[in-house]
C-alpha positions in Angstrom: 10.4 94.0 -49.0 10.6 90.6 -47.3 13.0 89.1 -49.9 15.5 92.1 -49.4 15.2 91.6 -45.7 15.7 87.9 -45.9 18.6 88.2 -48.3 20.3 90.6 -45.9 19.7 88.4 -42.9 21.1 85.3 -44.9 24.3 87.2 -46.0 25.1 88.1 -42.2 24.5 84.6 -41.2 27.8 83.0 -40.2 27.4 79.7 -42.5 26.4 81.9 -45.5 28.7 84.9 -45.2 31.0 83.7 -48.1 28.2 83.0 -50.5 27.9 84.8 -53.7 24.7 87.1 -54.4 23.2 84.5 -56.8 23.4 81.7 -53.9 22.0 84.1 -51.4 19.0 84.9 -53.7 18.4 81.3 -54.4 18.2 80.7 -50.7 16.0 83.6 -50.0 13.4 82.8 -52.6 12.8 79.5 -51.0 13.1 80.6 -47.4 10.0 81.6 -45.1 9.6 84.1 -42.4 7.4 82.9 -39.4 6.3 84.7 -36.4 6.0 83.0 -33.1 4.4 84.8 -30.3 5.7 84.6 -26.8 5.0 81.1 -25.3 4.5 79.3 -28.6 6.6 76.4 -29.9 8.7 76.3 -32.9 9.0 72.6 -32.6 8.5 69.9 -29.9 10.8 67.1 -28.8 10.4 64.2 -31.2 9.4 66.1 -34.3 11.7 65.8 -37.5 13.6 69.0 -38.7 12.0 70.5 -41.9 14.8 72.9 -42.4 17.6 75.2 -40.8 16.0 77.7 -38.3 17.6 81.2 -37.9 16.4 83.6 -35.4 16.0 87.1 -36.7 14.1 88.9 -33.7 13.2 87.9 -30.3 14.5 85.2 -28.1 14.0 81.4 -27.8 14.9 78.7 -25.3 15.9 75.1 -26.1 15.0 72.7 -23.3 13.7 69.4 -22.1 11.1 68.3 -19.7 11.6 65.2 -17.4 8.9 62.8 -16.7 8.5 64.6 -13.5 7.6 67.8 -15.2 10.9 69.7 -14.3 12.4 71.8 -17.0 16.1 71.9 -18.0 17.1 74.8 -20.3 19.8 73.5 -22.8 20.5 76.9 -24.7 19.1 80.5 -25.1 18.7 81.4 -28.7 19.5 85.0 -29.5 19.0 86.9 -32.9 21.4 85.9 -35.4 21.7 82.4 -34.0 20.7 79.2 -35.8 19.4 76.1 -34.1 18.4 72.6 -34.9 21.1 72.2 -37.6 22.7 69.1 -36.3 19.3 67.1 -36.3 18.7 68.4 -39.8 21.9 66.7 -41.2 21.4 63.6 -39.0 17.9 63.4 -40.2 16.8 62.3 -36.7 14.0 63.6 -34.2 14.5 66.6 -32.2 15.8 65.8 -28.6 14.7 69.2 -27.3 11.9 71.7 -27.8 12.1 75.1 -28.9 9.9 77.7 -27.5 9.6 81.5 -27.8 10.5 83.4 -24.7 9.6 86.8 -26.4 7.7 87.4 -29.6 10.1 86.0 -32.1 10.7 85.9 -35.9 12.3 82.9 -37.3 13.6 82.3 -40.9 13.3 78.8 -42.0 15.5 77.6 -44.8 14.0 74.3 -46.3 15.8 71.1 -45.8 15.3 70.1 -49.5 17.1 73.3 -50.6 20.0 72.9 -48.3 20.6 69.4 -49.3 20.4 70.1 -53.1 23.0 72.9 -52.6 25.4 70.7 -50.7 25.0 67.9 -53.4 25.9 70.4 -56.1 28.1 73.0 -54.7 31.4 71.9 -53.0 32.2 75.5 -51.7 28.8 75.8 -50.2 29.3 72.5 -48.4 32.8 73.8 -47.0 31.2 76.8 -45.7 28.5 74.9 -43.9 31.0 72.6 -42.3 33.1 75.6 -41.2 30.1 77.1 -39.4 29.2 73.7 -37.8 32.7 73.4 -36.8 32.4 76.5 -34.8 29.2 75.5 -33.1 30.9 72.2 -32.1 33.7 74.0 -30.5 31.2 76.4 -28.5 29.2 73.2 -27.5 32.6 71.6 -26.1 33.4 74.8 -24.1 29.8 74.9 -22.7 30.0 71.2 -21.6 33.4 71.9 -20.0 32.0 74.9 -18.2 29.1 73.0 -16.6 31.2 70.0 -15.8 34.3 71.4 -14.4 33.5 74.9 -13.0 32.1 76.0 -9.6 28.7 77.8 -9.6 30.6 81.1 -9.1 32.8 80.3 -12.1 29.9 79.5 -14.4 27.9 82.7 -13.6 31.1 85.0 -13.9 31.9 83.3 -17.2 28.5 83.8 -18.5 28.6 87.6 -17.4 32.0 88.0 -19.2 30.6 86.3 -22.2 27.6 88.6 -22.1 29.9 91.7 -21.6 32.2 90.7 -24.5 29.0 90.8 -26.7 27.4 94.1 -25.3 27.9 97.5 -26.8 28.5 98.6 -23.2 30.9 96.0 -21.5 30.0 97.2 -17.9 26.2 97.3 -18.3 24.5 94.1 -19.1 20.7 93.2 -19.4 20.2 89.5 -18.7 18.5 88.0 -21.8 16.1 85.8 -19.7 14.6 85.4 -16.3 16.8 84.3 -13.5 15.2 80.8 -13.4 15.8 80.4 -17.0 19.5 81.5 -16.7 20.0 79.2 -13.6 18.7 76.3 -15.6 21.0 77.1 -18.4 24.1 77.1 -16.1 23.0 74.0 -14.3 22.1 75.7 -11.1 19.1 76.1 -8.8 17.4 79.6 -8.8 18.4 79.7 -5.1 22.0 79.1 -5.8 22.1 81.5 -8.5 20.6 84.3 -6.3 23.2 83.5 -3.5 26.0 83.8 -6.0 24.8 87.1 -7.4 24.4 88.4 -3.8 28.0 87.2 -2.8 29.5 89.0 -6.0 27.2 92.1 -5.2 28.5 92.2 -1.5 32.2 92.0 -2.7 31.6 95.0 -4.8 32.2 93.4 -8.1 28.7 93.8 -9.6 25.4 95.8 -8.9 22.1 94.0 -9.6 18.8 95.7 -10.4 16.3 93.3 -11.7 17.5 92.2 -15.0 20.2 94.9 -15.2 23.8 93.9 -14.1 26.5 96.4 -13.8 30.1 95.1 -13.6 31.9 97.4 -11.4 35.4 96.2 -12.6 35.7 93.8 -15.5 39.3 92.9 -14.6 38.7 92.3 -10.9 35.7 90.3 -11.9 37.9 88.1 -14.2 40.9 87.9 -11.9 38.5 87.2 -8.8 39.8 83.9 -7.0 37.0 81.8 -7.8 38.2 79.1 -5.4 37.7 81.3 -2.3 
C-alpha cells in the first residue's frame, strides 16, 4: 500500500513527472515515509542533507532564528513541494531549520540514490535541472517582491498567488498564522494587520479569522498600490 502511494506521489512531483515507471519504482523502493507531529523539527540549521524532502501532507515552515531569539520565516512549504534540494546538491549544511506547523508527512528520497541516478541517467539529470530552474525563478521573484514592493503590494501579491492556486479564487484560507505570514512577507504582525484592515475598509476583501474573501479580484489587482 505504501509503495503504491509513494509511487503515485513521486510521479506527480514536478522533478520526476517525465520519468518512466521503472525509474519511479526504483525511487519508491528506496524512499521513506516519515511522520512529523506539529511542532517537531524535520531538520535543524547546521545539519547536512541526507536526501530530497517532499511534503505529502500537512505544512512546514523554513526559517532562521537570530542570536536574540527572533524568528524569520523564509518559506511556508505546502503539500507537493520539495525543500532542501539546493543544500543536497551543494553538499553543505542547512542554513535554515524546517519545522512542522501542522501534523505532516514527508517523503525522503535518499541522497545516495539521487546521486547514483544522476551519474547514470542523462535524462534524469535534465529533468532534475529543469525542476531546479523553476525553483530558482520563483526564488528570484520572491526576492524581488520582498526588496522592491511596498507592504500592501506584498500582501496583495500573496493573496493573488493564493487565489490562483485555490479551487475558489474568491475564498482563501490563509495557510498559517498571521504572525508567520507577516514574517514570510518581511512585515511586522502589526503592519500586516493594518494592511488587511485598510483593504477591508476599502471593500476589496473581507477577513474572518484565517478566511479571506476577495470581493473583486480585478479591482484588487488593479488597485493603486502607491496610494
